[in-house]
SEBARO-104659 format. One line per 10 residues: number of its first residue (from 1); for each residue z, y, x of C-alpha. Coordinates in steps of 0.001 Angstrom, whole numbers, plus 500000, padded with zeros to 6 digits. Layout:
N
NUM) Z Y X; ...
This chain:
353
1) 500279 499959 499703; 499224 503353 501181; 502154 506332 501581; 502372 507944 497703; 499707 510788 497104; 496933 508362 499009; 495421 505440 498820; 492844 503585 495728; 492654 505277 492484; 490926 503767 489175
11) 488012 505833 487207; 488735 505498 483233; 485885 503629 481172; 485411 501000 482687; 484101 497764 481596; 486036 494471 481721; 486206 492096 484684; 483471 489494 484554; 481997 486733 487587; 478721 488964 487058
21) 480285 491912 489349; 478203 493560 491848; 475712 490395 491315; 472789 493122 492479; 474517 494018 495426; 473597 491863 499219; 476536 489629 500268; 478734 491748 502558; 478872 494961 500035; 479423 492307 497213
31) 482308 490487 499143; 483847 493744 500158; 483359 495623 496376; 485281 492346 494791; 488064 492820 497085; 488428 496544 496599; 488117 495569 492417; 491181 493690 492767; 493289 496240 495198; 496031 497673 492915
41) 496564 501050 492147; 497418 503295 495283; 496477 500690 497949; 495839 501580 501520; 491717 502101 501191; 490459 503559 505151; 488346 500959 507403; 491318 500026 509727; 493397 498605 506196; 491028 496889 504849
51) 488933 495717 507792; 492730 493689 508784; 492397 492097 505366; 488671 491107 505291; 488175 488778 508411; 484493 488261 508021; 483605 491760 509194; 485061 494357 511083; 485193 497971 510961; 481737 499006 510956
61) 480649 496398 508501; 482912 497361 506262; 482379 501337 506717; 478861 500741 506472; 479596 498515 503019; 481357 501402 501623; 478543 503670 502544; 476732 501497 499997; 478962 501107 497454; 479031 504455 497541
71) 475360 505193 496850; 475233 502424 493939; 477746 504393 492026; 480711 502410 492839; 483333 504832 494470; 483925 507979 495575; 486442 509916 498207; 488422 513204 497526; 490922 515438 499197; 493383 518027 497187
81) 495903 520566 498601; 499277 518875 497628; 502104 521523 498041; 502461 525093 498749; 503605 527245 501812; 504895 525826 505422; 504735 521975 503295; 501638 521967 501645; 499280 518935 502921; 496206 517139 502058
91) 496289 514149 499500; 493257 511925 499879; 492351 509174 497023; 489785 506599 496640; 488035 506810 493648; 486923 503726 492331; 484786 502232 489158; 483829 498570 488562; 481602 500054 486210; 478418 501910 488674
101) 478350 505307 487688; 475568 507933 488554; 475838 511483 489792; 476735 513057 486800; 479440 511014 485877; 481194 511544 488671; 480282 514966 489140; 481983 515948 485231; 484999 513676 486076; 485739 515082 488914
111) 485657 518887 487935; 487877 518005 485227; 491564 518497 485013; 492476 514629 484290; 491064 514198 487151; 492933 516594 489370; 496595 515793 487887; 495818 511549 488717; 495965 512616 493102; 499359 514489 492991
121) 502216 514881 490488; 505074 515896 492527; 508343 515115 491564; 510345 517992 489198; 513803 518908 490483; 516340 519951 487644; 517858 523225 488152; 520978 521351 486557; 521389 519879 489667; 521695 522712 491665
131) 523942 524788 489860; 526812 526257 492086; 530172 525986 490738; 531330 529174 487967; 532898 532313 490777; 536390 531845 489225; 536335 527842 491108; 539016 527577 493747; 539473 524841 495998; 542126 523376 494148
141) 540443 523914 490856; 537256 521727 491620; 535661 520375 488793; 536999 516603 487372; 533975 513344 487735; 531667 513693 485109; 532951 511239 482103; 531346 507746 481121; 531061 506489 477708; 529189 508493 474810
151) 528795 511428 474961; 528800 511860 478445; 525676 514068 478597; 526854 516250 475991; 527796 519803 476708; 531496 520249 477953; 533932 520928 475081; 535472 523694 475060; 539171 522489 474638; 541168 522670 477569
161) 540924 519060 479241; 544963 517081 480387; 545086 517617 484057; 542786 520065 484297; 543479 524160 484454; 541333 526207 482560; 541006 530181 483770; 542966 532322 481571; 540860 534830 478917; 543113 537276 478272
171) 543648 540110 480841; 547382 539968 480592; 548115 536455 481375; 549157 536307 484630; 549232 532753 486946; 552627 531069 487720; 551179 529353 490286; 551462 531521 494414; 547431 532263 494878; 546087 529960 497585
181) 545842 530747 501206; 541642 531093 500821; 541533 531967 498060; 539770 535233 497930; 541669 538408 497549; 541567 540668 493944; 539504 543583 493144; 541218 546716 493993; 543437 548396 490853; 541660 551074 489328
191) 542930 554150 490962; 542981 552985 494171; 541712 554836 496602; 538918 552571 499158; 537174 553858 502083; 533377 553458 501740; 530647 553931 504728; 528553 556851 504334; 525305 555706 502774; 523145 556322 506561
201) 525680 554779 507912; 525990 551401 505989; 522040 550443 505620; 520288 553417 506993; 516536 553390 505331; 513616 553192 508067; 512815 557418 508192; 516070 557783 509201; 516280 555470 512217; 512915 556164 513713
211) 514233 559843 513529; 517425 558116 515229; 514897 557624 517792; 513460 559861 518703; 515746 561194 520976; 516210 558143 523015; 512646 558168 523541; 512429 562084 524870; 515348 564149 525480; 513909 567371 523818
221) 513268 565261 520446; 517482 565044 519879; 518850 565355 516749; 522236 565016 515481; 522905 562886 512281; 522913 566251 510224; 519753 566473 511174; 518304 563209 510878; 519699 563275 507405; 517839 566754 506374
231) 514532 565467 507892; 514933 562333 506217; 513434 562875 502992; 510192 564338 504247; 510159 561207 507331; 510233 558982 504464; 507146 560649 502336; 504836 559257 505635; 506389 555977 504767; 505383 556416 501438
241) 501787 557219 501978; 501303 553376 504273; 501709 554248 507464; 504086 552615 509539; 507000 553754 511694; 505179 553784 514862; 502367 555683 513295; 505541 558435 512553; 506902 557873 515804; 503475 558254 518049
251) 502365 561126 515934; 505735 562919 516483; 506025 562644 519913; 502288 562982 520948; 501553 566503 522880; 505187 567619 523164; 505390 571181 525001; 507529 571406 528275; 510597 572831 526282; 511504 572358 522568
261) 514159 574972 521894; 515131 573176 518457; 514125 569850 517632; 514766 570479 513687; 512509 573150 513530; 509845 572069 515663; 510184 568004 513874; 510183 570123 510511; 507357 571955 510974; 505275 568925 512331
271) 506387 566766 509594; 505100 569587 507181; 501771 569930 508837; 500414 566186 509859; 501369 564971 506825; 499192 562176 506074; 496467 561413 502946; 497682 559550 500113; 495354 556508 499567; 494649 555689 496376
281) 496106 551962 495015; 493761 549145 494722; 493951 547517 491534; 494766 544426 492053; 496932 542389 489429; 499795 540606 491206; 500455 538860 487891; 497162 536969 487392; 497600 533264 487944; 495590 531906 491246
291) 492834 529712 490215; 493822 526323 489438; 492703 523882 493317; 489704 521665 492470; 489331 518160 494382; 486971 518045 497199; 484690 515346 497268; 484555 513550 501003; 481169 511923 502874; 481708 508358 502408
301) 480604 507925 506106; 481399 511229 507659; 484287 512518 505825; 483158 515620 505390; 484379 517801 502453; 482006 519151 499894; 482083 520431 496207; 480676 517017 494253; 477694 518644 494055; 476811 519249 497245
311) 477483 515378 498209; 474552 513024 495906; 475856 509763 496061; 478959 510551 497259; 477698 511343 501146; 476661 514328 502858; 472637 516265 503845; 472417 514180 507225; 473657 511231 505899; 471938 510708 503093
321) 469263 511442 504998; 470129 508979 507749; 470876 506201 504983; 467972 506363 502856; 465660 506800 505686; 464719 503409 506726; 463323 503119 503357; 461407 506178 502606; 458735 505666 505064; 458858 501832 505603
331) 456357 500680 508318; 452486 499309 506489; 451701 495743 507744; 449005 496981 509706; 451533 499036 512082; 453572 495857 512398; 450573 493270 513731; 448821 496537 515301; 452786 496604 517716; 453178 493152 518245
341) 449301 492205 519556; 450314 495311 521809; 453638 493472 523113; 451937 490317 523502; 449429 492256 525920; 452068 493393 527875; 453671 489746 527980; 450013 488836 529359; 449374 491541 531762; 453230 491128 533158
351) 452141 486852 533823; 449158 488282 535020; 451364 489719 537948
């Protein structure tokens, strides 16, 4: 068996299995087709795996037989992207049909969503398995194990459970037990003064940081904290117009005079005079769903991917030309006779020498 997401997948609406299946195929192709037809769903369909289980033929013979079965309309190899982000991978399937199908039937079937769903079905994880505990639950108040028996999967009853402490709901209720040493401290009472840092010190904006770093890059543009706060709004307008922090810094520090008497006044004037233009926003709709991924068929011979319409008989154009080239222009009997006569003449000349 192949790994999950890979292997054989049977096409729908096939005729019942009979003794005369694949009777029109050559002996080798009929032997391989009969073996593949009896493989279960999800079985490995690579040339190497089939050659290990079919001792009569090697990998090259199995590959040639699968190409012939693809031309006969019995199989198609496809790939589809599964997952998102860094976990995206390609899932490979070999669709098999005991009943020979033409190219139009395969193209229509592989273009439907039914075929796409049979390639991969990711397991859905229930959100209930990852729900965090309530914020009031401390270490000592861990929830008890789930009850067994009838009604175990139902919603919890609102009544108190024996041997389990329920947090008080009334605001005037005072707990009788001492607080745990590792418990989270309670919020301060109303009216209690608490020291909170300044907004620019707690989480300074990118514009504030860019202005503060100017004095470290060039001492002529050294600014105080109040100067950075006064110029922060002007610098933030630059960033809202699509420029980067490096562009803002390079523009403010380019072509400085030998001496700057008032760095804050110089930067205020430069921020106003060199304000970049506002670019129009693109008409993009982020809520538009991404198009559904379609199946990519693979060439049965070389594995080149492509849409089903571009791979007739499951083969790309070069492989299709190579496979059908021997039958398009067969040599005439006269040409065969001339070649034999020429070779006989060469042998006679070699004997005479």
